[in-house]
N, C-alpha and C positions, 0 to 999 in steps of 0.2 A: 777369464783372461788373466794372465800372469802380469804383475805390476811392472815387469821388466820387458814386456812386449814392445818391440821397436815402434810399431804403428798401432797405437791404441785407438786411434780415430782417424779415419780416412775421408776426405771430401771428394767426391766424384763430380766432373763436369764433362758434358758432351760438347765437343767442338765441331763446328761444321767443316772445318778443313785443318790440315796442318799448318797452313799460313795464318788462320785465325788464331790458333794456339800460340804460334810464335809471336804474332803481333801483340797478344795479351801479355806473354812472358817478357817481352822486351819493353812493356809500357812501364815508365817509371812510377805511375800511380799504383800499379799492381806490386812492384818491389816495395814501394813505401808501406803498402798494406801488410806485407809479410814481416816487415820490421816491427810492426805494431803488436805482434804476438809476444806474449811473455817468454822470457828466456828459457823456461822449462818445456816450451812447446816447439819442437823442431818442425820447421816448414821446409818441405823439399818438393817443389813443384816438379812434376815429371810426366811425360807422355808415355802412356802405356796402352797395350793392346789387350782386350779382353779375350781370354782363351776359354773360359768357362763361365756360364751364368746359371744361377739357381733361381 
């Protein structure tokens, strides 16, 4: 992997529903946890759809 790769580490979670993900994303405790990451670790929670699995 190249050192300038945008996402060198990706955490994946399965949510039971879109509403469950939105509730977590809106939770201040979740946002506080994101601020705990060092400045050199960009955190960008996003909802994605799997289009291929290996």
